[in-house]
Each structure stands twice: as structure tokens, then as C-alpha cells.
C-alpha positions in Angstrom: 133.9 91.3 90.4 135.4 94.5 89.0 133.8 93.7 85.6 130.5 93.1 87.2 130.7 96.3 89.2 131.5 98.2 86.0 128.4 96.7 84.3 126.2 97.5 87.3 127.4 101.0 87.5 126.9 101.5 83.8 123.3 100.2 84.1 122.6 102.4 87.0 123.9 105.4 85.1 121.7 104.6 82.1 118.5 103.8 84.0 118.7 106.5 86.7 118.9 109.5 84.3 115.3 110.4 85.1 116.0 110.8 88.8 117.6 114.3 88.3 114.6 115.3 86.1 112.2 114.2 88.9 114.0 116.2 91.5 114.2 119.2 89.2 110.5 119.0 88.4 109.5 118.7 92.0 111.8 121.6 93.1 109.9 123.8 90.6 106.9 123.3 92.8 108.2 122.4 96.3 110.7 124.5 98.2 113.1 122.3 100.3 111.8 119.0 101.7 114.6 117.1 100.0 114.5 114.4 102.7 110.8 113.8 102.1 111.2 113.7 98.3 114.2 111.2 98.5 112.2 108.9 100.8 109.2 109.0 98.5 111.3 108.1 95.5 113.0 105.3 97.5 109.6 103.9 98.2 108.7 104.0 94.5 112.0 102.4 93.4 112.0 99.8 96.1 108.3 98.9 95.6 107.5 99.8 99.2 104.7 101.9 100.8 105.5 105.1 102.7 103.8 106.6 105.8 104.5 110.3 106.2 103.8 112.0 109.6 103.9 115.7 110.2 101.9 118.7 111.3 99.5 120.2 108.7 100.7 122.6 106.1 104.1 121.1 105.2 103.3 120.2 101.6 102.9 116.5 102.0 99.9 116.2 99.7 101.4 118.6 97.2 104.7 116.7 97.1 103.0 113.4 96.5 100.6 114.6 93.9 103.4 116.4 92.1 105.5 113.3 92.0 102.6 111.3 90.6 102.2 113.8 87.8 105.9 113.8 87.0 105.8 110.0 86.7 102.6 110.3 84.5 101.0 107.7 86.9 97.3 107.3 87.5 96.8 109.0 90.9 94.0 109.1 93.4 93.7 111.0 96.6 91.5 109.3 99.3 90.5 111.5 102.2 90.1 109.1 105.1 87.1 109.9 107.4 85.4 107.9 110.2 82.4 107.2 108.0 84.4 105.8 105.1 83.4 102.2 104.0 85.6 99.5 102.4 83.6 99.8 99.2 84.5 103.5 99.0 88.0 102.3 98.4 88.0 99.0 96.6 84.7 99.2 94.8 81.5 97.1 95.0 79.0 94.9 93.2 76.2 96.8 91.6 73.0 95.2 90.3 72.2 95.7 86.7 68.4 95.3 86.4 68.4 95.3 82.6 70.5 92.1 82.5 69.5 90.9 86.0 73.2 90.5 86.9 75.7 92.0 89.4 78.5 93.9 87.8 81.8 95.1 89.4 82.3 98.8 89.9 86.0 99.3 90.7 87.0 101.8 93.3 89.7 104.5 93.4 92.3 101.9 94.7 92.7 101.0 91.0 95.5 103.5 90.4 99.3 103.5 90.4 99.8 106.0 93.3 97.3 106.2 96.1 97.5 109.1 98.6 95.7 108.0 101.8 95.3 111.4 103.5 94.9 111.2 107.2 94.9 107.5 107.1 94.4 107.2 110.9 90.9 108.6 110.7 89.3 105.5 109.1 87.9 102.6 111.1 89.4 99.0 111.2 87.2 97.6 108.3 88.6 100.2 106.0 92.1 99.5 107.1 91.6 95.8 106.5 90.6 96.5 102.9 93.6 98.7 102.3 95.9 96.1 103.9 95.0 93.5 101.2 95.9 95.9 98.5 99.1 97.0 100.2 100.4 93.4 100.9 98.9 91.3 98.1 98.7 94.0 95.4 95.2 92.9 94.8 91.6 93.6 96.0 88.6 91.3 96.4 85.2 92.4 95.3 82.5 89.9 96.0 84.0 86.5 95.3 86.5 87.8 92.7 90.0 89.1 93.2 91.6 91.7 90.9 95.3 92.4 90.5 96.4 96.0 90.8 98.3 97.6 88.1 102.1 98.1 88.6 103.6 100.3 89.8 101.3 100.4 92.8 102.2 102.5 95.8 100.4 103.7 98.9 101.7 107.0 100.3 99.8 107.7 103.5 99.8 110.8 105.8 98.8 111.2 109.4 98.8 114.1 111.8 100.5 113.5 115.1 98.9 116.4 116.9 95.1 116.1 116.6 94.0 112.8 118.0 90.2 113.5 118.2 88.4 111.2 115.8 91.4 109.1 115.0 92.1 105.4 115.2 95.5 103.8 116.0 96.7 101.9 113.0 97.0 98.1 113.6 100.6 97.0 114.1 100.2 94.6 111.2 99.4 97.4 108.9 102.1 99.8 110.2 104.6 97.1 109.5 103.5 97.0 105.8 104.9 100.4 105.3 108.5 100.1 104.3 109.3 103.6 105.5 107.9 106.0 108.0 109.0 109.5 107.4 108.8 112.3 109.9 109.2 115.8 108.5 109.6 119.1 110.3 109.1 122.8 109.7 111.3 124.5 106.9 114.2 126.7 107.6 113.6 130.4 107.7 115.1 131.1 104.3 113.1 128.2 102.8 109.9 129.6 104.2 110.6 133.0 102.7 111.0 131.3 99.3 107.7 129.5 99.9 106.0 132.8 100.7 107.4 134.4 97.6 106.4 131.5 95.3 103.0 130.5 96.7 101.4 133.6 98.3 99.2 134.3 95.3 95.5 133.9 94.9 94.4 131.4 92.3 97.9 130.1 92.1 98.0 127.5 89.3 100.8 124.9 89.1 101.6 123.1 85.8 103.5 119.9 86.0 104.6 118.0 82.9 105.6 114.3 83.0 109.3 113.5 82.8 109.1 109.7 83.1 106.6 106.9 82.4 105.5 104.1 84.7 107.0 101.5 82.4 110.4 103.2 83.0 110.0 102.9 86.7 109.3 99.2 86.5 112.3 98.8 84.2 114.5 100.7 86.7 113.3 98.6 89.6 115.0 95.6 87.9 118.3 97.5 88.0 117.8 98.4 91.7 117.7 94.6 92.4 121.1 94.3 90.8 122.7 97.0 92.9 125.6 95.3 94.7 125.3 94.7 98.5 128.4 93.0 100.0 127.7 90.1 102.4 129.4 92.0 105.2 126.8 94.7 104.8 124.1 92.2 104.7 125.3 91.0 108.0 125.5 94.6 109.2 121.8 95.0 108.4 120.9 91.8 110.2 123.0 93.0 113.2 121.1 96.4 113.3 117.7 94.7 113.2 118.7 91.9 115.6 119.9 94.5 118.1 116.4 95.8 118.5 115.5 92.3 119.8 118.6 91.3 121.7 120.3 94.6 122.8 122.4 92.8 125.4 124.2 91.0 122.6 125.4 94.3 121.4 126.5 95.9 124.7 123.3 98.0 124.8 122.4 97.5 128.4 121.0 101.0 128.7 118.1 100.4 126.3 117.0 96.8 127.4 114.3 98.2 129.6 113.2 100.8 127.0 112.1 98.2 124.4 109.0 96.0 124.5 109.3 94.5 121.0 112.0 94.6 118.3 111.7 94.8 114.5 110.5 91.8 112.5 112.5 90.3 109.5 110.4 92.6 107.3 112.7 95.4 108.6 115.8 93.5 107.3 114.2 93.1 103.9 113.0 96.7 103.8 116.4 98.1 104.8 118.1 96.0 102.1 115.8 97.2 99.4 115.7 100.8 100.6 119.5 100.9 100.7 119.8 99.6 97.2 117.2 102.2 96.0 119.0 104.9 97.8 122.3 104.0 96.1 120.4 103.9 92.8 119.0 107.4 93.1 122.5 108.6 94.0 123.8 107.1 90.8 125.8 104.2 92.3 125.7 100.5 91.6 126.8 99.5 95.1 125.6 100.1 98.7 127.8 101.8 101.3 127.6 101.5 105.2 126.5 105.2 105.2 123.5 104.4 102.9 122.3 101.8 105.5 122.8 104.3 108.4 121.0 107.0 106.5 117.9 104.9 105.8 117.8 102.8 109.0 115.7 105.3 111.1 113.0 105.4 108.4 112.8 101.6 108.3 112.9 101.1 112.1 111.1 103.9 113.8 107.7 102.4 113.3 108.7 98.8 113.9 110.0 99.0 117.5 107.6 99.3 120.4 108.8 101.3 123.4 108.2 100.2 127.0 106.1 102.2 129.5 109.5 103.1 131.2 110.7 104.6 127.9 107.5 106.6 127.5 107.7 107.9 131.1 111.3 109.0 130.4 110.2 110.8 127.2 112.3 108.6 124.9 111.5 108.3 121.3 112.1 105.5 118.7 114.5 107.8 116.9 116.7 108.1 120.0 116.7 104.3 120.4 117.7 103.8 116.7 120.4 106.4 116.9 121.8 104.5 120.0 121.8 101.2 118.0 123.6 102.7 115.1 126.3 104.1 117.4 127.0 100.7 119.1 126.5 98.2 116.3 129.9 97.7 114.6 130.2 98.9 111.0 132.1 96.4 108.8 
């Protein structure tokens, strides 16, 4: 086992060298937001989609577009609006009168990184089209299906404040996001640095790639090899299971606060995200703290609160924090 761990650590050290370059490149553009940047990178390394929620103006779009440029990935930003059609995303069949045939015109979904800006402003038909791309990594145009190029990642944003003209995302789609990230306002000193750096008219930002998409795919294979002890696997299952059967974990105080717990997709997501988190921190093994750090991002959008919890002003994050306090760490 020691020999294997040495080999895994060596592989991680070799393949994760670009991580520091990515962070350095992003920090030349973005002030602070380390938490957001780490979660975006976890999503990329764990092959999982990310939903980002915050008030406007916190550099969500800039962070995502900068990351795409640093990876030298094909990037498309989609502004979701109530009048958006599925064909605006996946593409459509167009008639060619010269040859009297229909030809496929591919849409902007054919990229490596998709920024779905204000995703909750689009209607159900559009969400269904996006859902196929997210889950199957393919889209269907007419009667033909097309595989999407890897790496493929949807990074979506939504505004929690303005609800006019928005649609609630279907639970099935929300569950397809590996991580849901909530970000808050910067600290005072960070905001001063933002002002000093960005308060210029016609500000131009140049970003040079530091890694290629092929290197990301290669690194993902190493992420899969990151060691996760069986005791920690059971710990992950216990955390997720506690959202369904809180009484089994001495959590009587939250029984009435939960309507539904997390699905097995949460267990899979937490496992992959914990491995990716260890990888970007240069380790070939997962620690209990890795799991605890990532668990809120995996679970907050997968548990449904009861009416009683909403009446008491409870949040998913408070419930998850309570679970992590009570579930025994191996």
C-alpha cells in the first residue's frame, strides 16, 4: 500500500503542476473568490457541472470566461432569456434548396465550457434540451445524435434576488449539477483592490493559456486513482444517508425540517469532488476534512426543506452543518 501511495502521490505531483499556473493566471484578473475558483476547478477535474448562485456583480461571468481562456478551451456564453428556444442552444436542421436536403447547423452547445448565464430565466423546453447535453454528453438534432467534445462542462449562474421572469429549475436538472456554489460579497480590502485594478474606462484584460484541454482529460485519469479509504467511503455514505434517515444518526432535531434527502448521485458526486479537491491540493489521498469541506456544495441543492423549516427560516447549509457535526468521522 505504501508503494502504491508513493506512486499515486508522484503521479499527482506530475499531473497537477498546471493547477498553480491556473490559480496564478486567474488571480491576475480576479481579486479574491478563491472558494469559487476552487469549486470551478473541482467541477472541471471531476467532470461535473457547477451551478453558481450570487447577487449580480461578483465576477461570476468573468471568473468562468477567464478560466476557459487559461485552459485554451472552446467557450460559449449563453444568455438565458424567456424567449430562448431549444434550437438556439443545440442547433437545428436547415433546408438547402440547392441540393434539396436538410443540413445540420450545430448550435453553441458544441463547445468545451458553456456558461449558462441566468439559467433560471429560460422555459422548460430549453432546460430539457440542456439536460440531455449535461447528462448524456450528447445532443439530438432531428433524428441524429451528436457526441459533445470532451472536456464538456456547464457552468451555470442564477440570481437569487430578482425572481420576476424566472422559472424554477426542475429538480431532475438541479440534481445534475455536481456542485452548487453560493458566493458572497468580498471583504473590504479585497474590494479596494478590485477598485484599484478595475476602475478604468476601456479596461482590457489579456489572458494567455497555461494548459490544454488534452492535459485536463489526462489529469482526470489521475484524479480517479486518488486513494479513498473504505472507511471514508462509508463516511460519505453515512453523510448522505443521514439526509434521508436522520433518526439513525441521533438527529431528532432536523427530522421535521426535511422533506426529501439526497439521492445516490450525491454520494458519487461527493466521492469524485473529494478526490478532485485532494488532487488540486497536490495530494494522492482523500482526508476526512476534504469531504467535510466539499459536502455543503454537493448537498445544499439536493435536500428539500419542509414547510416547517421554511417557516423557521432554516437553510440547507444549516442542515448540512448539523449533519456534519453529528455524523461520526472515522
